[in-house]
N, C-alpha and C positions, 0 to 999 in steps of 0.2 A: 648161755642158759645154765643155771645151776641145777645139778642133778643129784640132790642130796639123799641118796638111797640109804645112807646109814640111819636116817631118822625113821624110815619105814612109813612115812606119812607124806601126803602131797604138800609141796612147798611151791608157792607161787606169789609173785608180786604184781598186783594189778597195774601199777603205773609203769611197769617194765614189760612183762610178757603180755599183760592185758592190753596195753597200748599197741604192742606189736601185732596182736591178733586182729584188732579192729582196723588198724592201718592196712594190714594185708588184705582183709576182706573188702574194704572200700576201694583199695587200689586195684585189685583184680577186676572189679566191676567197672571202675573208671577207665582202665586200659581197654576193656572190651568196648566200651562206648566210644572211645577215641580211636578205635581201630589199630591198637598197638598190642604187642606181646611183652610179657615180663622178661622173656629171655633176651630181647633186643633193646629194652628201654634203658636209657641213660638216666640214672637216678642220682639226685643230689640230696643228701641228708644234712640239714643244718642243725647240729647238736649231736655231740658224740658221747653223751652220758648213757645211763643204763637204758633208757627208753630208745634212744637212737640206735645203739648197738644191737639191742634185742630185736628191734624192727628190721634192721638190715640182715641179721642172721636168719630171721624167719623168711624174708623175701628171697634170700639165697636158696633156702630149702625149697621154696616154691618155684624156683627156676631163674631168678635174677643172677646175672654174672658179676662176680666181684670186680672185674676190670671195668665194668660200667657203673660202679658205685663210687661217688665222690662224697666221702664223709668229711665234714668240716667241724672244727672246734674254734676256740677263741684265737688260735694261731692260724686259722684258715684251713686250707686243704690238708688232709692227712695223707702224706705222700712218703715214698720209700726213702727219701733223702733226709727225713727228720730224725733227730736223735733224742727227742723228748717224749717219745710215745710209750705209754704203758702197754702191758700185754694185750689188753682188750682193743685198744686203738690200733696197735700194730697189725692185728688181724685184717684190717681194712686199708692198710697203707698200699697205695698203688704207685706204679712208675708213671709219672706224669709231669709235664712242665707247667701245669695249671697250679696256681698258688692261692688265689683269692676266691672268695665266694662268687664274685662277679665272673671270674674266669670259669669256674665250674658250671655256672648257669648257662654258658654259651651252648646252644643246641641241646640242652637238657630236656628230656621228656617229662620228668617228674621232679618235684621238690617236696620233700618231707621236712617240715619244720617242727622241731621239738626243742626249742631254744628260748627265745625271748621276743618281746614286742618290737615291731617296726624295724626289723633287721634286713628285710628284703625291700628293695627299691623298685619303682616302676620300670626303671631302665634294665634291671635284671630280668624282669618278666618279658620285656620286649625281645630279648635275644634268645629266649627259650625256643625249642623246636615247635613246629606247627602242632596244634591241638594239645597243649600242655596240660598237666595235672598238678595242682598245688594243694597240699595239705598243710595249712598254716595253723598249727595246733597249740601254740602258746596261749595260755589262759591267764587273765581274762582278755588280754590284748594279743591278737595274732601277729605273726611275723610280718604280714601285710594284710590290710583290711580288705574284705571282699569288694566293697565299692571301688576301691582303688584298683584292685586287680582286674575286675571286670571292665573297668574303663580303659585299661591298657590292652587286654586280650579278650576279644569277643568269642574266641574259640576255646576258652578255658573251662575246665571242670575244677571246682574248688570245694574243699572241706575245711572246717575249723573245729575247735573244741567246744564251741558255744552253741547253746540251744536256740538262740535267736537268729541263726543263719541255717540255710539248708546243709545237709550232710554233716551232722554233728558226729565227730569221732569221739565216742564216750565209752569209757571202760566198762560201764554198767551193762553194756550189751554183751559182755563176755564173762567177766570173772565170777559172778554169782552162779551162772549156769554151768560154767566149766567145773567149779567145785561141786555142784550138784551131781554132775555126771561122774566125777572122780569118786565121790563118797558113795554113790549108788552101787558101785562095783568094788568098793574098798580098795581103790588103787593105791599103790605104794608111792607113786610120784605122778607129776603131770609132765609127761614127756613131749617130745616134738610131734609125734604122731597125733597126740591128743590136741595139741595146739592147731595143727593143720586141719584136723577134723572140725574144730570150732570155726576156723576161717571159712571152710567150704560150706558149712551149715549157714553161716551168716550171709555169705555171698549168694547162696541159692535163694534164701528167703526174700532178699530184696527184689528178686525177679517175679515174685508171686503177687497177685492182686492184694491191695492193702485193705484190711478189714474196716468196716464202718466205724467200729469203736475207736480205732486208731485215728481215723480222720476227725472224729468228734473231739478226741482228746487234744488234738493240735489245731482245732478250728479250721480244718481244710475241707474243701469240696471234692478235691481229686488229688491223687498222688499215684504215680506209677514209676517203674524203673526208668531212669533217665538221668541227665546231668544234675538235677536237683534232688535225686533220690538214689543213692548208690549203696546205702546201708540201711538196715531196718531202724525204725524208731524205738527208743527205749521202752515205750509203753505198749509195745506189740506183745500180746499175751502168748503168741506162738513161740516166742523165744524159749520159754520154759519147757516146751515139748521138743523142739528141734535140737537145740545146742546140747543139753545134757545127754540125750540119746546118742548123738554123734560122738561126743567125747567118751562116753561109756563104752561104745562099741570099739573105738580106737584103743582104749585101755585094754580091753579083753584081747583084741587081735594082736596087740604089741606085747602082750605077756606081762603087764604090770597090774592086772586086776586079781583080787583074791576071790571074787565070786562073779557069776554071770549077772548081766543086767536083767532085771525082772521083765523088761519089755521085749527081750529078744525071743 
């Protein structure tokens, strides 16, 4: 995460830290539903660019263990024996004999895909741990299509980046409201405490009853916390109340706010 305090203003990239926040909120809820903990989950991240690294950093801050994270790039698993790693990838290099994505997927609890279309095969899903979680976030075509994934694993929870499937991981759930909270208290930066506050606000909102206007917007009769609803919908008007307030409070408590939040 870039902490550019010399600018004296919040700096934030929605496709980097925004993605990380929504991924983390959805994943915490999916792990809860699957009866797993983030501290014990084996996580594969397909894609070692800005979004992948930011997501893994935030998951570590939330309790994930680096030795359980298999980050992969075009040369497959990022391991301690590689000599071609930049500073950012080296942060997640682990001591392992696993080399390919298929190797990494063996007994994995979680797959986070921030890479490209159709890179995950049904065979890779077959060897994941019981009750797996797959976030296939490549747009418009995910790393594996939901119909294919669900045909292979009936115990799966899945998210994509698309609005025509359940559990859309969409940055719009986060970045406008995070900036609103930062600006409300004239924060000098968007730090990790503020990001974590946004994660928990989104995570908690998905547990609450879904308002009628949200159901009408998506032409649904019913929606509740469960495998097909692990993160709020973008049209949920409660987002503008919950996320900015949480972010603003975290800014004040972490000492990066220039003024108190008017709602406190």
